[in-house]
All heavy atoms as an XYZ file, in Angstrom:
877
protein
N      40.459     13.111     29.780
C      39.485     12.362     29.030
C      38.588     11.538     29.946
O      37.381     11.490     29.735
C      40.232     11.522     27.991
C      39.347     10.665     27.174
S      38.640     11.647     25.896
C      38.049     10.446     24.813
N      39.225     10.875     30.936
C      38.455     10.006     31.837
C      37.488     10.879     32.665
O      36.351     10.460     32.893
C      39.425      9.245     32.786
C      38.710      8.421     33.780
C      38.103      7.206     33.403
C      38.602      8.853     35.095
C      37.467      6.491     34.356
C      37.983      8.102     36.023
C      37.359      6.914     35.674
N      37.863     12.057     33.070
C      36.988     12.982     33.825
C      35.808     13.408     32.992
O      34.675     13.437     33.500
C      37.794     14.200     34.315
O      38.998     13.745     34.985
C      37.012     15.033     35.219
N      36.008     13.696     31.753
C      34.892     14.103     30.877
C      33.904     12.981     30.721
O      32.680     13.138     30.745
C      35.404     14.567     29.500
C      36.097     15.901     29.540
C      36.516     16.298     28.158
C      37.301     17.605     28.148
N      37.738     17.968     26.829
N      34.380     11.748     30.550
C      33.516     10.540     30.392
C      32.763     10.318     31.698
O      31.572      9.951     31.685
C      34.344      9.316     30.044
N      33.419     10.467     32.834
C      32.716     10.267     34.140
C      31.614     11.294     34.343
O      30.531     10.968     34.766
C      33.733     10.309     35.262
C      33.199     10.105     36.680
C      32.560      8.700     36.765
C      34.317     10.215     37.714
N      31.909     12.551     33.979
C      30.886     13.620     34.047
C      29.701     13.310     33.167
O      28.531     13.456     33.534
C      31.505     15.015     33.797
C      30.444     16.055     33.707
C      32.517     15.390     34.849
N      29.991     12.880     31.924
C      28.933     12.551     30.964
C      28.060     11.391     31.514
O      26.775     11.501     31.432
C      29.559     12.172     29.648
C      28.561     11.786     28.585
C      27.754     12.741     27.946
C      28.333     10.413     28.314
C      26.837     12.386     27.047
C      27.410     10.072     27.313
C      26.617     11.031     26.693
N      28.643     10.359     31.979
C      27.853      9.204     32.529
C      27.054      9.639     33.722
O      25.887      9.237     33.892
C      28.835      8.037     32.883
C      28.132      6.996     33.671
C      29.475      7.492     31.648
N      27.580     10.486     34.591
C      26.842     11.005     35.736
C      25.645     11.809     35.349
O      24.571     11.657     35.864
C      27.734     11.798     36.676
O      28.889     11.036     37.020
C      27.080     12.236     37.929
N      25.789     12.643     34.362
C      24.655     13.487     33.879
C      23.612     12.615     33.238
O      22.404     12.782     33.500
C      25.188     14.556     32.859
C      26.040     15.583     33.611
C      24.045     15.219     32.187
C      26.742     16.572     32.738
N      24.007     11.634     32.413
C      22.998     10.769     31.783
C      22.271      9.941     32.852
O      21.060      9.799     32.786
C      23.726      9.784     30.766
C      22.829      8.690     30.293
C      24.257     10.578     29.603
N      22.994      9.474     33.840
C      22.308      8.703     34.888
C      21.342      9.612     35.677
O      20.236      9.166     36.019
C      23.356      8.113     35.824
N      21.710     10.813     35.960
C      20.842     11.752     36.715
C      19.580     12.078     35.911
O      18.497     12.117     36.403
C      21.607     13.003     37.087
N      19.729     12.339     34.618
C      18.605     12.645     33.758
C      17.636     11.463     33.617
O      16.455     11.578     33.686
C      19.072     13.189     32.398
C      17.909     13.285     31.407
C      19.803     14.507     32.549
N      18.175     10.248     33.449
C      17.345      9.096     33.260
C      16.579      8.663     34.517
O      15.598      8.011     34.452
C      18.162      7.932     32.705
O      19.113      7.528     33.723
N      17.057      9.110     35.711
C      16.373      8.733     36.944
C      15.347      9.738     37.358
O      14.633      9.492     38.332
C      17.449      8.620     38.086
S      18.595      7.232     37.885
N      15.178     10.830     36.678
C      14.215     11.832     37.065
C      12.781     11.345     36.984
O      11.970     11.748     37.784
C      14.364     13.060     36.236
C      15.596     13.893     36.577
C      15.721     15.129     35.727
O      14.932     15.339     34.836
N      16.747     15.949     35.998
N      12.456     10.432     36.111
C      11.122      9.912     35.929
C      10.711      8.921     37.006
O       9.581      8.464     37.066
N      11.568      8.515     37.870
C      11.323      7.455     38.868
C      10.571      8.039     40.088
O      10.133      7.276     40.926
C      12.575      6.834     39.323
C      13.213      5.972     38.322
C      13.015      5.976     36.972
C      14.191      4.961     38.539
N      13.777      5.030     36.319
C      14.532      4.410     37.306
C      14.825      4.514     39.677
C      15.439      3.400     37.167
C      15.742      3.476     39.522
C      16.022      2.904     38.272
N      10.402      9.314     40.197
C       9.716      9.899     41.358
C      10.432      9.661     42.692
O       9.817      9.606     43.733
N      11.778      9.529     42.644
C      12.537      9.316     43.842
C      12.494      7.910     44.389
O      12.953      7.671     45.496
N      11.966      6.977     43.638
C      11.896      5.600     44.161
C      12.898      4.758     43.402
O      12.649      4.297     42.319
C      10.443      5.083     43.942
O      10.390      3.755     44.313
N      14.031      4.525     44.011
C      15.079      3.769     43.358
C      14.774      2.261     43.355
O      15.139      1.561     42.416
C      16.410      3.968     44.091
C      16.936      5.323     43.816
C      16.738      6.440     44.566
C      17.754      5.715     42.698
N      17.366      7.496     44.004
C      17.966      7.090     42.852
C      18.281      5.046     41.619
C      18.763      7.801     41.940
C      19.066      5.762     40.734
C      19.265      7.125     40.895
N      14.067      1.784     44.335
C      13.808      0.299     44.418
C      12.498     -0.087     43.769
O      12.076     -1.266     43.863
N      11.754      0.805     43.143
C      10.515      0.499     42.512
C       9.414      0.286     43.565
O       8.497     -0.478     43.341
N       9.546      0.949     44.725
C       8.556      0.757     45.823
C       7.300      1.526     45.617
O       6.334      1.369     46.394
C       9.218      1.127     47.153
C      10.345      0.170     47.528
O      10.319     -0.972     47.044
O      11.268      0.597     48.241
N       7.278      2.435     44.670
C       6.086      3.210     44.460
C       4.952      2.322     43.985
O       5.099      1.625     43.018
C       6.353      4.326     43.455
C       5.191      5.256     43.246
C       5.516      6.415     42.308
O       6.696      6.713     42.128
O       4.574      7.001     41.749
N       3.835      2.333     44.684
C       2.699      1.410     44.399
C       1.526      2.178     43.846
O       1.100      3.166     44.464
C       2.296      0.633     45.681
C       1.134     -0.244     45.446
N       1.201     -1.411     44.755
C      -0.168     -0.104     45.848
C       0.032     -1.954     44.725
N      -0.813     -1.210     45.354
N       0.987      1.723     42.741
C      -0.231      2.267     42.168
C      -1.216      1.209     42.141
O      -0.985      0.109     41.609
C       0.017      2.830     40.811
C       0.952      4.053     40.763
C       1.103      4.617     39.389
C       2.063      5.789     39.423
N       2.285      6.358     38.120
N      -2.413      1.423     42.664
C      -3.466      0.399     42.781
C      -4.412      0.643     41.557
O      -5.085      1.626     41.499
C      -4.234      0.570     44.068
C      -5.177     -0.601     44.289
O      -5.173     -1.535     43.480
O      -5.917     -0.570     45.280
N      -4.419     -0.342     40.671
C      -5.277     -0.277     39.470
C      -6.470     -1.219     39.606
O      -7.012     -1.622     38.633
C      -4.440     -0.628     38.246
C      -3.358      0.364     37.920
C      -2.051      0.075     38.122
C      -3.715      1.610     37.361
C      -1.060      1.014     37.852
C      -2.730      2.546     37.096
C      -1.410      2.202     37.292
O      -0.440      3.139     37.057
N      -6.834     -1.598     40.800
C      -7.930     -2.546     41.048
C      -9.276     -1.933     40.696
O      -9.569     -0.805     41.071
C      -7.963     -2.973     42.499
C      -9.104     -3.888     42.801
C      -9.098     -5.212     42.380
C     -10.226     -3.401     43.454
C     -10.156     -6.065     42.641
C     -11.280     -4.245     43.725
C     -11.295     -5.558     43.306
O     -12.344     -6.349     43.588
N     -10.038     -2.620     39.947
C     -11.466     -2.280     39.695
C     -12.307     -3.509     39.996
O     -11.921     -4.639     39.633
C     -11.606     -1.859     38.227
N     -13.401     -3.357     40.687
C     -14.239     -4.475     41.032
C     -14.711     -5.199     39.750
O     -15.090     -4.519     38.785
C     -15.431     -3.899     41.771
C     -15.005     -2.477     42.129
C     -13.942     -2.072     41.197
N     -14.676     -6.565     39.767
C     -15.101     -7.239     38.543
C     -16.610     -7.061     38.297
O     -17.439     -7.003     39.254
C     -14.839     -8.725     38.855
C     -14.494     -8.803     40.307
C     -14.204     -7.429     40.802
N     -16.973     -6.923     37.045
C     -18.366     -6.748     36.673
C     -18.556     -7.361     35.276
O     -17.853     -6.981     34.327
C     -18.655     -5.248     36.592
C     -20.074     -4.968     36.231
N     -21.132     -5.107     37.086
C     -20.590     -4.552     35.052
C     -22.267     -4.834     36.433
N     -21.991     -4.470     35.188
N     -19.458     -8.365     35.218
C     -19.733     -8.970     33.907
C     -21.101     -9.593     33.903
O     -21.745     -9.772     34.929
C     -18.695     -9.998     33.539
C     -18.670    -11.229     34.410
C     -19.590    -12.297     34.232
C     -17.767    -11.421     35.409
C     -19.586    -13.427     34.962
C     -17.699    -12.478     36.204
C     -18.603    -13.496     35.965
O     -18.564    -14.637     36.786
N     -21.603     -9.875     32.721
C     -22.835    -10.620     32.512
C     -22.677    -11.445     31.225
O     -22.112    -10.906     30.267
C     -23.993     -9.709     32.411
N     -23.057    -12.669     31.236
C     -23.063    -13.512     30.018
C     -24.204    -14.468     30.007
O     -24.812    -14.762     31.027
C     -21.715    -14.183     29.865
C     -21.515    -15.401     30.701
C     -21.918    -16.680     30.233
C     -20.955    -15.360     31.949
C     -21.739    -17.836     31.005
C     -20.729    -16.454     32.742
C     -21.124    -17.713     32.271
O     -20.939    -18.814     33.022
N     -24.467    -14.984     28.833
C     -25.598    -15.897     28.674
C     -25.301    -16.723     27.397
O     -24.718    -16.242     26.416
C     -26.915    -15.145     28.442
C     -28.079    -15.997     28.312
C     -29.385    -15.186     28.288
O     -29.324    -13.952     28.378
O     -30.446    -15.802     28.211
N     -25.674    -18.004     27.428
C     -25.602    -18.803     26.232
C     -26.735    -19.848     26.224
O     -27.267    -20.146     27.296
C     -24.253    -19.521     26.105
C     -24.035    -20.669     27.013
C     -24.409    -21.974     26.603
C     -23.411    -20.554     28.258
C     -24.219    -23.066     27.433
C     -23.226    -21.622     29.062
C     -23.624    -22.891     28.675
O     -23.436    -23.911     29.509
N     -27.034    -20.342     25.069
C     -28.088    -21.349     24.875
C     -27.682    -22.318     23.816
O     -27.084    -21.912     22.823
C     -29.430    -20.693     24.498
C     -29.988    -19.848     25.598
C     -31.332    -19.253     25.185
C     -31.825    -18.321     26.290
N     -33.137    -17.749     26.009
N     -28.003    -23.592     23.975
C     -27.777    -24.632     23.027
C     -29.026    -25.411     22.841
O     -29.691    -25.783     23.879
C     -26.662    -25.610     23.462
C     -26.475    -26.729     22.477
C     -25.328    -24.867     23.628
N     -29.479    -25.702     21.621
C     -30.662    -26.480     21.346
C     -30.340    -27.267     20.051
O     -30.594    -26.813     18.959
C     -31.906    -25.636     21.181
C     -33.136    -26.528     21.098
N     -33.939    -26.731     22.174
C     -33.657    -27.258     20.059
C     -34.926    -27.493     21.803
N     -34.761    -27.849     20.531
N     -29.756    -28.492     20.254
C     -29.372    -29.317     19.139
C     -30.372    -30.448     19.056
O     -30.251    -31.419     19.834
C     -27.945    -29.786     19.322
C     -27.421    -30.576     18.126
O     -28.232    -30.992     17.283
O     -26.199    -30.688     18.050
N     -31.302    -30.417     18.153
C     -32.323    -31.455     18.062
C     -31.736    -32.793     17.531
O     -32.302    -33.828     17.824
C     -33.448    -30.996     17.173
O     -32.959    -30.684     15.856
N     -30.616    -32.736     16.843
C     -30.003    -33.952     16.353
C     -29.445    -34.809     17.475
O     -29.630    -35.980     17.529
C     -28.919    -33.599     15.310
C     -28.213    -34.805     14.755
N     -28.805    -35.713     13.900
C     -26.965    -35.283     14.964
C     -27.989    -36.663     13.615
N     -26.835    -36.446     14.231
N     -28.709    -34.154     18.407
C     -28.111    -34.878     19.526
C     -28.940    -34.879     20.804
O     -28.630    -35.634     21.708
C     -26.724    -34.302     19.840
O     -26.887    -32.938     20.321
C     -25.798    -34.342     18.649
N     -29.950    -34.004     20.842
C     -30.733    -33.873     22.043
C     -30.098    -33.004     23.097
O     -30.559    -32.940     24.273
N     -29.015    -32.337     22.790
C     -28.322    -31.449     23.711
C     -29.073    -30.172     23.834
O     -29.163    -29.326     22.894
C     -26.879    -31.192     23.209
C     -25.989    -30.473     24.230
O     -26.393    -30.410     25.394
O     -24.924    -29.975     23.796
N     -29.676    -29.936     25.017
C     -30.475    -28.737     25.268
C     -30.021    -28.181     26.576
O     -30.142    -28.864     27.632
C     -31.976    -29.019     25.282
C     -32.769    -27.706     25.558
C     -32.423    -29.633     23.947
N     -29.455    -26.958     26.619
C     -28.993    -26.367     27.858
C     -28.879    -24.867     27.728
O     -28.845    -24.351     26.577
C     -27.654    -26.944     28.296
C     -26.550    -26.762     27.236
C     -25.315    -27.575     27.607
C     -24.354    -27.651     26.457
N     -23.304    -28.644     26.644
N     -28.802    -24.169     28.856
C     -28.620    -22.720     28.833
C     -28.022    -22.306     30.145
O     -28.096    -23.049     31.122
C     -29.954    -21.976     28.635
O     -30.808    -22.194     29.724
N     -27.423    -21.113     30.120
C     -26.828    -20.580     31.374
C     -26.861    -19.051     31.230
O     -26.681    -18.464     30.168
C     -25.417    -21.044     31.601
C     -24.864    -20.475     32.935
C     -23.502    -21.048     33.251
O     -22.868    -21.725     32.490
N     -23.020    -20.727     34.416
N     -27.073    -18.444     32.391
C     -27.014    -16.970     32.539
C     -26.341    -16.658     33.856
O     -26.662    -17.283     34.893
C     -28.422    -16.379     32.526
C     -28.427    -14.908     32.782
N     -28.130    -13.994     31.761
C     -28.646    -14.156     33.862
C     -28.202    -12.780     32.260
N     -28.516    -12.880     33.530
N     -25.353    -15.751     33.828
C     -24.637    -15.386     35.067
C     -24.273    -13.916     35.035
O     -23.971    -13.404     34.004
C     -23.384    -16.267     35.202
C     -22.646    -15.988     36.504
C     -21.448    -16.941     36.688
O     -21.751    -18.145     36.955
O     -20.322    -16.505     36.485
N     -24.331    -13.298     36.219
C     -23.899    -11.926     36.399
C     -22.978    -11.835     37.575
O     -23.058    -12.653     38.508
C     -25.058    -10.908     36.629
O     -25.802    -11.308     37.820
C     -26.017    -10.934     35.448
N     -22.042    -10.867     37.511
C     -21.165    -10.622     38.679
C     -21.026     -9.139     38.860
O     -20.785     -8.391     37.908
C     -19.767    -11.252     38.453
C     -18.839    -10.961     39.678
C     -17.613    -11.746     39.562
N     -16.781    -11.502     40.735
C     -15.580    -12.016     40.935
N     -15.075    -12.904     40.056
N     -14.867    -11.723     42.032
N     -21.180     -8.703     40.114
C     -20.983     -7.307     40.472
C     -20.122     -7.283     41.744
O     -20.613     -7.569     42.803
C     -22.346     -6.634     40.707
C     -22.224     -5.165     40.878
O     -21.110     -4.594     40.600
O     -23.244     -4.484     41.213
N     -18.846     -7.051     41.572
C     -17.916     -7.122     42.708
C     -17.734     -8.546     43.135
O     -17.378     -9.404     42.326
N     -18.018     -8.816     44.395
C     -17.867    -10.147     44.936
C     -19.176    -10.971     44.956
O     -19.228    -12.050     45.503
C     -17.354    -10.116     46.383
C     -15.897     -9.590     46.442
O     -15.159     -9.834     45.464
O     -15.524     -9.023     47.475
N     -20.192    -10.454     44.287
C     -21.505    -11.133     44.290
C     -21.759    -11.693     42.912
O     -21.794    -10.990     41.899
C     -22.623    -10.163     44.684
C     -23.960    -10.870     44.611
C     -22.405     -9.591     46.048
N     -22.000    -13.035     42.857
C     -22.288    -13.763     41.606
C     -23.678    -14.296     41.731
O     -24.034    -14.901     42.737
C     -21.260    -14.892     41.349
C     -21.634    -15.648     40.121
C     -19.865    -14.359     41.282
N     -24.470    -14.141     40.676
C     -25.829    -14.709     40.649
C     -26.042    -15.327     39.278
O     -25.568    -14.807     38.275
C     -26.870    -13.575     40.811
C     -26.832    -12.975     42.190
C     -27.919    -11.884     42.212
C     -27.793    -11.168     43.595
N     -28.742    -10.068     43.711
N     -26.776    -16.455     39.242
C     -26.994    -17.061     37.911
C     -27.921    -18.241     37.993
O     -28.372    -18.627     39.062
N     -28.125    -18.835     36.836
C     -28.872    -20.064     36.759
C     -28.443    -20.826     35.485
O     -27.850    -20.272     34.580
C     -30.399    -19.814     36.700
C     -30.890    -19.163     35.412
C     -31.235    -19.906     34.304
C     -30.931    -17.776     35.288
C     -31.623    -19.335     33.142
C     -31.315    -17.172     34.088
C     -31.688    -17.974     33.025
O     -32.049    -17.412     31.852
N     -28.681    -22.122     35.522
C     -28.512    -22.924     34.331
C     -29.574    -23.955     34.254
O     -30.163    -24.388     35.282
C     -27.074    -23.458     34.215
C     -26.773    -24.597     35.205
C     -27.038    -25.936     34.933
C     -26.118    -24.293     36.388
C     -26.716    -26.925     35.793
C     -25.758    -25.276     37.312
C     -26.078    -26.601     36.996
O     -25.764    -27.617     37.896
N     -29.868    -24.452     33.063
C     -30.821    -25.492     32.831
C     -30.199    -26.456     31.853
O     -29.370    -26.098     30.997
C     -32.148    -24.946     32.213
O     -31.877    -24.375     30.933
C     -32.813    -23.968     33.136
N     -30.605    -27.729     32.001
C     -30.174    -28.720     31.033
C     -31.156    -29.851     30.925
O     -31.825    -30.160     31.933
C     -28.757    -29.266     31.296
C     -28.528    -30.031     32.615
C     -28.524    -31.503     32.322
C     -27.235    -29.598     33.183
N     -31.264    -30.427     29.788
C     -32.170    -31.558     29.565
C     -31.422    -32.794     29.935
O     -30.363    -33.085     29.323
C     -32.659    -31.607     28.116
C     -33.671    -32.685     27.866
C     -34.160    -32.596     26.428
C     -35.184    -33.715     26.169
N     -35.671    -33.675     24.750
N     -31.938    -33.552     30.883
C     -31.331    -34.799     31.332
C     -31.655    -35.944     30.335
O     -32.572    -35.834     29.496
C     -31.882    -35.203     32.713
C     -31.557    -34.194     33.823
C     -30.180    -34.314     34.366
O     -29.320    -35.106     33.837
O     -29.869    -33.635     35.350
N     -30.941    -37.010     30.415
C     -31.162    -38.176     29.514
C     -32.550    -38.771     29.704
O     -33.087    -39.352     28.718
C     -30.074    -39.223     29.748
N     -33.145    -38.633     30.868
C     -34.477    -39.231     31.091
C     -35.627    -38.296     30.659
O     -36.800    -38.576     30.842
C     -34.658    -39.623     32.550
C     -34.601    -38.419     33.512
O     -34.539    -37.268     33.028
O     -34.669    -38.664     34.741
N     -35.272    -37.151     30.016
C     -36.299    -36.235     29.556
C     -36.678    -35.130     30.495
O     -37.354    -34.179     30.087
N     -36.253    -35.166     31.718
C     -36.503    -34.091     32.694
C     -35.551    -32.932     32.437
O     -34.546    -33.075     31.800
C     -36.385    -34.565     34.124
O     -35.037    -35.032     34.381
C     -37.360    -35.738     34.477
N     -35.946    -31.783     32.957
C     -35.094    -30.599     32.896
C     -34.559    -30.279     34.306
O     -35.322    -30.232     35.234
C     -35.926    -29.372     32.414
C     -36.537    -29.650     31.072
C     -35.053    -28.107     32.379
C     -35.530    -29.782     29.915
N     -33.257    -30.183     34.424
C     -32.628    -29.757     35.652
C     -32.451    -28.247     35.610
O     -31.889    -27.678     34.649
C     -31.253    -30.401     35.885
C     -30.632    -29.969     37.228
C     -29.238    -30.381     37.411
N     -28.898    -31.658     36.799
C     -27.639    -32.027     36.661
N     -26.636    -31.260     37.033
N     -27.320    -33.187     36.061
N     -32.946    -27.554     36.634
C     -32.852    -26.071     36.655
C     -32.162    -25.748     37.994
O     -32.608    -26.146     39.079
C     -34.275    -25.477     36.620
C     -34.249    -23.972     36.582
C     -35.653    -23.397     36.452
O     -36.148    -23.424     35.349
O     -36.229    -23.040     37.469
N     -31.056    -25.037     37.919
C     -30.275    -24.664     39.119
C     -30.126    -23.167     39.147
O     -29.615    -22.571     38.189
C     -28.866    -25.342     39.065
C     -28.056    -24.947     40.302
C     -29.005    -26.842     38.929
N     -30.560    -22.548     40.237
C     -30.360    -21.115     40.503
C     -29.343    -21.005     41.628
O     -29.441    -21.707     42.618
C     -31.700    -20.445     40.902
C     -32.672    -20.425     39.808
N     -32.895    -19.269     39.114
C     -33.531    -21.342     39.302
C     -33.814    -19.482     38.168
N     -34.241    -20.746     38.305
N     -28.313    -20.156     41.438
C     -27.243    -20.113     42.415
C     -26.835    -18.644     42.717
O     -27.057    -17.757     41.873
C     -26.066    -20.892     41.952
C     -25.462    -20.499     40.659
C     -24.462    -19.525     40.584
C     -25.909    -21.082     39.464
C     -23.899    -19.163     39.379
C     -25.363    -20.694     38.254
C     -24.389    -19.745     38.214
O     -23.835    -19.353     37.002
N     -26.259    -18.489     43.879
C     -25.626    -17.193     44.316
C     -24.312    -17.555     44.977
O     -24.163    -18.646     45.507
C     -26.537    -16.423     45.273
O     -26.782    -17.183     46.437
C     -27.837    -16.041     44.615
N     -23.417    -16.628     44.954
C     -22.137    -16.777     45.664
C     -21.652    -15.434     46.080
O     -21.700    -14.487     45.292
C     -21.117    -17.502     44.756
N     -21.169    -15.292     47.304
C     -20.511    -14.083     47.775
C     -19.599    -14.443     48.911
O     -19.590    -15.625     49.401
C     -21.573    -13.023     48.216
C     -22.459    -13.474     49.326
O     -21.912    -13.975     50.346
O     -23.669    -13.236     49.237
N     -18.783    -13.518     49.356
C     -17.735    -13.825     50.329
C     -18.351    -14.080     51.774
O     -17.675    -14.660     52.575
C     -16.676    -12.731     50.385
C     -17.169    -11.367     50.855
C     -15.998    -10.379     50.789
C     -16.435     -9.043     51.233
N     -15.329     -8.076     51.229
N     -19.536    -13.626     52.019
C     -20.165    -13.811     53.333
C     -20.939    -15.093     53.438
O     -20.876    -15.791     54.434
C     -21.090    -12.640     53.668
C     -20.353    -11.348     53.714
N     -19.417    -11.049     54.682
C     -20.424    -10.242     52.919
C     -18.923     -9.824     54.487
N     -19.539     -9.342     53.416
N     -21.675    -15.524     52.373
C     -22.544    -16.683     52.434
C     -22.000    -17.894     51.671
O     -22.575    -18.989     51.660
C     -23.923    -16.333     51.874
C     -24.561    -15.250     52.665
O     -24.671    -15.303     53.890
N     -24.982    -14.178     52.007
N     -20.919    -17.673     50.878
C     -20.381    -18.774     50.049
C     -21.273    -19.081     48.923
O     -22.022    -18.212     48.407
N     -21.164    -20.311     48.461
C     -21.966    -20.738     47.258
C     -23.224    -21.405     47.727
O     -23.222    -22.311     48.589
C     -21.126    -21.711     46.459
C     -21.875    -22.230     45.196
C     -21.923    -21.430     44.067
C     -22.511    -23.456     45.206
C     -22.628    -21.908     42.933
C     -23.159    -23.945     44.083
C     -23.229    -23.162     42.954
N     -24.360    -20.942     47.220
C     -25.653    -21.559     47.512
C     -26.430    -21.844     46.237
O     -26.397    -20.978     45.328
C     -26.503    -20.612     48.411
C     -25.884    -20.429     49.748
O     -25.887    -21.301     50.583
N     -25.295    -19.240     49.990
N     -27.074    -23.037     46.160
C     -27.772    -23.374     44.980
C     -29.086    -24.024     45.314
O     -29.229    -24.755     46.312
C     -26.926    -24.378     44.135
N     -30.056    -23.728     44.480
C     -31.405    -24.378     44.603
C     -31.587    -25.169     43.328
O     -31.564    -24.624     42.206
C     -32.501    -23.320     44.739
C     -33.867    -23.935     44.854
C     -34.948    -22.822     44.913
O     -34.638    -21.708     45.340
O     -36.081    -23.163     44.511
N     -31.773    -26.491     43.465
C     -31.872    -27.393     42.309
C     -33.318    -27.888     42.180
O     -33.919    -28.326     43.186
C     -30.956    -28.583     42.475
C     -31.042    -29.512     41.220
C     -29.501    -28.148     42.709
N     -33.878    -27.789     40.997
C     -35.234    -28.249     40.702
C     -35.195    -29.261     39.578
O     -34.366    -29.124     38.630
C     -36.147    -27.092     40.265
C     -36.399    -26.057     41.308
C     -37.317    -24.987     40.733
C     -37.437    -23.791     41.648
N     -38.230    -22.742     41.028
N     -36.088    -30.220     39.604
C     -36.274    -31.133     38.485
C     -37.652    -30.922     37.937
O     -38.613    -30.996     38.666
C     -36.074    -32.573     38.932
C     -36.313    -33.562     37.811
C     -36.019    -34.974     38.263
N     -34.735    -35.279     37.689
C     -34.155    -36.448     37.815
N     -34.689    -37.374     38.618
N     -32.994    -36.708     37.230
N     -37.745    -30.634     36.615
C     -39.033    -30.311     36.006
C     -39.390    -31.436     35.036
O     -38.554    -31.844     34.228
C     -38.965    -28.961     35.276
C     -38.564    -27.848     36.260
C     -40.237    -28.632     34.577
C     -38.160    -26.550     35.639
N     -40.638    -31.885     35.085
C     -41.092    -32.937     34.170
C     -41.055    -34.317     34.785
O     -40.724    -34.501     35.995
N     -41.406    -35.303     33.990
C     -41.446    -36.684     34.453
C     -40.430    -37.485     33.671
O     -40.274    -37.282     32.448
C     -42.827    -37.287     34.222
C     -43.900    -36.583     34.992
N     -44.065    -36.680     36.353
C     -44.881    -35.649     34.600
C     -45.050    -35.923     36.761
N     -45.564    -35.308     35.706
N     -39.737    -38.369     34.339
C     -38.731    -39.183     33.704
C     -39.352    -40.157     32.754
O     -40.391    -40.795     33.047
C     -37.906    -39.925     34.759
N     -38.740    -40.315     31.579
C     -39.167    -41.316     30.599
C     -37.971    -42.134     30.264
O     -36.916    -41.610     29.853
C     -39.659    -40.601     29.319
C     -40.822    -39.683     29.571
N     -42.089    -40.114     29.756
C     -40.872    -38.330     29.606
C     -42.899    -39.101     29.932
N     -42.157    -37.971     29.881
N     -38.110    -43.455     30.424
C     -36.957    -44.311     30.157
C     -37.220    -45.058     28.904
O     -38.319    -45.539     28.619
C     -36.742    -45.277     31.357
C     -36.453    -44.548     32.621
N     -35.200    -43.989     32.883
C     -37.248    -44.268     33.694
C     -35.234    -43.415     34.069
N     -36.443    -43.571     34.609
N     -36.180    -45.243     28.081
C     -36.322    -45.971     26.871
C     -36.442    -47.461     27.170
O     -35.857    -47.942     28.208
C     -35.065    -45.777     26.008
N     -37.149    -48.237     26.424
C     -37.281    -49.663     26.678
C     -35.874    -50.364     26.571
O     -35.080    -49.996     25.720
C     -38.240    -50.149     25.602
C     -38.232    -49.120     24.543
C     -37.872    -47.817     25.184
N     -35.710    -51.321     27.399
C     -34.459    -52.094     27.414
C     -34.403    -53.014     26.226
O     -35.416    -53.636     25.891
C     -34.286    -52.805     28.725
N     -33.242    -53.176     25.635
C     -33.063    -54.123     24.518
C     -32.456    -55.389     25.079
O     -31.491    -55.346     25.851
C     -32.136    -53.528     23.465
C     -32.726    -52.324     22.768
N     -33.646    -52.469     21.751
C     -32.491    -51.023     22.938
C     -33.977    -51.289     21.337
N     -33.320    -50.386     22.043
N     -33.048    -56.490     24.750
C     -32.485    -57.802     25.218
C     -31.943    -58.542     24.030
O     -32.595    -58.726     23.026
C     -33.662    -58.610     25.912
C     -34.207    -57.877     27.116
N     -33.538    -57.804     28.267
C     -35.374    -57.252     27.266
C     -34.251    -57.138     29.182
N     -35.384    -56.731     28.569
N     -30.789    -59.063     24.192
C     -30.145    -59.825     23.128
C     -29.584    -58.990     22.049
O     -29.672    -57.784     22.038
N     -28.940    -59.660     21.096
C     -28.336    -58.958     19.967
C     -29.215    -59.013     18.737
O     -29.784    -60.067     18.446
C     -26.982    -59.615     19.652
C     -25.984    -59.519     20.781
C     -25.792    -60.372     21.731
C     -25.152    -58.419     21.032
N     -24.866    -59.974     22.625
C     -24.423    -58.724     22.200
C     -24.938    -57.162     20.429
C     -23.540    -57.855     22.742
C     -24.020    -56.323     20.999
C     -23.361    -56.666     22.106
N     -29.361    -57.967     18.050
C     -30.181    -57.963     16.852
C     -29.323    -57.980     15.615
O     -28.442    -57.338     15.385
C     -31.117    -56.740     16.843
C     -32.188    -56.810     17.917
O     -32.544    -57.944     18.287
N     -32.645    -55.727     18.343
């Protein structure tokens, strides 16, 4: 009886190992890497809060390009164009568009 059970266990073990491709330690490596690729964009224009901003970005492999804009509290628009890659790192060009307008200061308690 013991011999029959040992033969059965050996056959089951041999059949179940056939799909491993001869790699008992799981050393078989499959590379599923695909270079990243995306593009996205969003915009916000909330006249109630004054929140005005936008962003656009693309990535192709290790190269990222994009820009964003936002309305500053002083009424100017900040516009930033940027690029990033493994050779040049992150680079940005920042522009300020418009003239600053400051609200009058309040003195005392009303």
